[in-house]
BAVO-921106 format. One record per residue (C-alpha): x, y, z. Coordinates in nm, 3 decimals. Layout:
N
X, Y, Z
...
//
This chain:
140
0.889, 4.633, 2.345
1.210, 4.626, 2.288
1.464, 4.807, 2.050
1.556, 4.594, 1.715
1.890, 4.591, 1.828
1.873, 4.434, 2.117
1.997, 4.125, 2.140
1.877, 3.825, 2.395
2.121, 3.460, 2.456
2.021, 3.203, 2.672
2.253, 2.896, 2.726
2.101, 2.595, 2.529
2.093, 2.417, 2.902
1.867, 2.707, 3.002
1.638, 2.728, 2.681
1.295, 2.593, 2.659
1.311, 2.435, 2.296
1.558, 2.376, 2.116
1.566, 2.563, 1.750
1.788, 2.302, 1.529
1.831, 2.212, 1.146
1.790, 1.914, 1.174
1.508, 1.722, 1.123
1.337, 1.490, 1.453
1.352, 1.131, 1.399
0.967, 0.969, 1.301
0.926, 0.649, 1.311
0.745, 0.572, 1.025
0.615, 0.186, 1.035
0.308, 0.170, 1.162
0.250, -0.234, 1.270
0.086, -0.496, 1.137
-0.179, -0.500, 1.218
-0.277, -0.149, 1.180
-0.109, -0.111, 0.867
-0.251, -0.454, 0.769
-0.632, -0.305, 0.863
-0.590, 0.005, 0.710
-0.494, -0.103, 0.331
-0.809, -0.413, 0.420
-1.036, -0.071, 0.462
-0.876, 0.165, 0.151
-0.950, -0.261, -0.047
-1.248, -0.271, 0.072
-1.444, 0.055, 0.019
-1.200, 0.108, -0.374
-1.398, -0.265, -0.428
-1.668, -0.227, -0.284
-1.851, -0.276, -0.646
-1.673, -0.566, -0.744
-1.672, -0.805, -0.413
-1.511, -1.088, -0.591
-1.192, -0.865, -0.588
-1.206, -0.737, -0.146
-1.195, -1.160, -0.209
-0.903, -1.209, -0.368
-0.707, -0.928, -0.215
-0.777, -1.129, 0.092
-0.618, -1.456, -0.057
-0.379, -1.299, -0.221
-0.198, -1.152, 0.024
-0.424, -1.134, 0.321
-0.480, -0.752, 0.300
-0.073, -0.614, 0.305
0.030, -0.413, 0.011
0.374, -0.381, 0.239
0.538, -0.604, 0.556
0.569, -0.471, 0.898
0.894, -0.327, 0.754
0.760, -0.112, 0.520
0.888, -0.293, 0.262
0.663, -0.411, -0.038
0.494, -0.742, -0.023
0.576, -0.986, -0.265
0.428, -1.329, -0.384
0.670, -1.684, -0.180
0.610, -1.889, -0.492
0.723, -1.616, -0.745
0.880, -1.261, -0.617
0.750, -1.108, -0.912
0.404, -1.129, -0.788
0.313, -0.767, -0.623
0.114, -0.593, -0.323
-0.215, -0.679, -0.248
-0.311, -0.856, -0.576
0.014, -0.941, -0.612
0.056, -0.816, -0.948
0.293, -0.989, -1.181
0.523, -0.764, -1.213
0.748, -0.942, -1.496
0.465, -0.891, -1.684
0.261, -0.606, -1.599
0.518, -0.348, -1.517
0.483, -0.153, -1.823
0.181, -0.173, -1.845
0.085, -0.012, -1.518
0.355, 0.254, -1.572
0.194, 0.316, -1.886
-0.156, 0.415, -1.726
0.033, 0.579, -1.490
0.076, 0.385, -1.147
0.291, 0.195, -1.022
0.226, -0.163, -0.846
0.434, -0.085, -0.532
0.157, 0.170, -0.450
-0.142, 0.055, -0.300
-0.351, 0.275, -0.461
-0.188, 0.221, -0.789
-0.177, -0.175, -0.719
-0.562, -0.136, -0.752
-0.626, 0.062, -1.086
-0.416, -0.158, -1.233
-0.564, -0.487, -1.070
-0.926, -0.353, -1.165
-0.790, -0.222, -1.550
-0.754, -0.612, -1.531
-1.059, -0.686, -1.384
-1.195, -0.548, -1.639
-1.007, -0.666, -1.963
-0.962, -0.990, -1.824
-1.228, -1.047, -1.520
-1.099, -1.330, -1.240
-0.893, -1.521, -1.498
-0.515, -1.365, -1.380
-0.666, -1.501, -1.015
-0.669, -1.845, -1.124
-0.429, -1.955, -0.937
-0.505, -1.861, -0.620
-0.956, -1.912, -0.709
-0.973, -2.229, -0.453
-0.969, -1.959, -0.201
-1.212, -1.677, -0.296
-1.429, -1.886, -0.607
-1.569, -2.027, -0.280
-1.676, -1.744, -0.086
-1.947, -1.608, -0.413
-1.964, -1.619, -0.763
-1.768, -1.575, -0.995
-1.768, -1.345, -1.253
-1.495, -1.582, -1.565
//
């Protein structure tokens, strides 16, 4: 057993590893395919009781909450349309915030979409109904 006063010094070139205060750099951006499949699985699980919402997510965003660079998906026609359910932040961000959710977050986007569905049915997504309306019976 070594005495507490014994000190050893190993040159950095001979050390097995280095202790550093700098956090390791870890890539956080997933491949688009992995991210999309994880998002699709989350959507399918969350809306398993409302199949039309799964189809709406497919049509609105192809099950994407974020882009390959990690930024939140926004609409092409209206850039305020946000995330997997393409909820318009211009009209809904204050109400979402009052509910304690963010439209930029996958779970928050789905929670608010469920709220919209429960209060308005599929009406907020009528613009994409030509896509999802053919796949199953709608609840308008």
